[in-house]
C-alpha positions as CSV (number, residue, x, y, z in Angstrom):
1,M,-18.0,-20.9,-55.1
2,K,-18.3,-22.9,-51.9
3,K,-14.9,-24.4,-52.4
4,I,-13.3,-20.9,-52.7
5,L,-15.1,-19.7,-49.5
6,N,-13.8,-22.8,-47.6
7,H,-10.3,-22.1,-48.9
8,H,-10.4,-18.5,-47.8
9,L,-11.8,-19.5,-44.4
10,I,-9.0,-22.0,-43.9
11,I,-6.4,-19.3,-44.8
12,I,-8.0,-16.8,-42.4
13,L,-8.1,-19.4,-39.5
14,C,-4.5,-20.4,-40.1
15,G,-3.5,-16.7,-40.0
16,I,-5.3,-16.2,-36.7
17,L,-3.7,-19.3,-35.3
18,L,-0.2,-18.0,-36.4
19,V,-0.8,-14.6,-34.8
20,A,-2.0,-16.3,-31.6
21,L,1.1,-18.5,-31.6
22,V,3.5,-15.7,-32.1
23,Y,1.7,-13.5,-29.5
24,S,1.9,-16.3,-26.9
25,C,5.7,-16.2,-27.2
26,A,6.0,-12.5,-26.4
27,N,7.8,-11.6,-23.2
28,S,5.9,-9.6,-20.6
29,E,8.1,-7.1,-18.9
30,T,7.5,-5.2,-15.7
31,V,7.6,-1.5,-16.0
32,D,7.4,-0.6,-12.3
33,A,10.9,0.8,-12.3
34,C,10.0,3.1,-15.2
35,L,7.0,4.5,-13.5
36,T,8.8,6.4,-10.8
37,G,10.1,10.0,-11.2
38,K,9.1,12.5,-13.9
39,K,5.8,12.1,-15.8
40,Y,6.0,13.1,-19.5
41,G,3.3,15.3,-20.9
42,F,2.2,16.7,-24.2
43,W,5.4,18.6,-25.1
44,W,7.6,15.6,-24.3
45,G,5.2,13.4,-26.4
46,L,5.6,15.8,-29.3
47,W,9.4,15.7,-29.0
48,H,9.5,11.9,-28.7
49,G,7.2,11.7,-31.8
50,I,9.6,13.9,-33.8
51,I,12.6,11.8,-32.9
52,A,10.8,8.5,-33.1
53,P,12.5,7.4,-36.4
54,I,15.9,8.0,-34.9
55,D,14.9,6.2,-31.7
56,F,13.7,3.2,-33.7
57,V,17.1,2.8,-35.5
58,I,19.0,3.1,-32.2
59,M,16.5,0.7,-30.5
60,L,17.4,-2.0,-32.9
61,F,21.0,-2.0,-31.6
62,K,20.6,-1.0,-27.9
63,D,18.3,-2.5,-25.3
64,N,18.1,0.5,-23.1
65,V,16.4,2.9,-25.7
66,T,12.7,2.9,-26.3
67,M,10.5,5.0,-28.6
68,Y,7.6,5.7,-26.2
69,A,8.0,6.9,-22.6
70,Q,6.3,4.5,-20.2
71,N,6.0,7.1,-17.5
72,N,3.6,9.5,-19.2
73,N,0.4,11.3,-18.3
74,G,-1.8,9.4,-20.7
75,A,-3.9,10.9,-23.5
76,W,-2.0,14.2,-23.7
77,Y,1.4,12.4,-24.1
78,A,-0.2,10.1,-26.7
79,L,-1.6,13.1,-28.7
80,G,1.7,14.8,-28.7
81,F,3.5,11.7,-29.8
82,L,0.9,11.2,-32.6
83,I,1.3,14.7,-33.9
84,G,5.1,14.7,-33.6
85,S,5.4,11.4,-35.5
86,G,3.2,12.8,-38.3
87,G,0.3,10.4,-37.5
88,W,-2.3,12.9,-38.7
89,G,-0.1,14.5,-41.3
90,F,0.2,17.9,-39.6
91,L,3.9,18.2,-40.3
92,G,4.2,16.6,-43.7
93,G,0.9,17.4,-45.4
94,K,1.9,20.6,-47.2
95,G,5.1,19.2,-48.7
96,A,3.3,16.2,-50.0
97,R,0.6,18.4,-51.6
98,R,3.2,20.6,-53.3
99,R,5.0,17.7,-54.9
100,K,1.7,16.3,-56.1
101,N,0.8,19.6,-57.9
102,R,4.2,19.9,-59.6
103,G,4.2,16.5,-61.1
């Protein structure tokens, strides 16, 4: 039993070390240029959440497209983005329930 615990502990520590190593290689970018101009609120967050899958695909091929507006007003934008992306299941909950009952 002790051997199994030691084996799991070694795997967990190696995983943490790998995550720390990968994280240390990440670029930090300044977003000061993005923080000027219009601030995006709840409704823009909702819209950006709805189009997030499309943005993600485009973001893979273009460097100037992002999924999340850096210049936002905080919690309201984040709530709109979460609802728009279906993070709480508001937009897709009924359809999933219908399919489940039919099958």
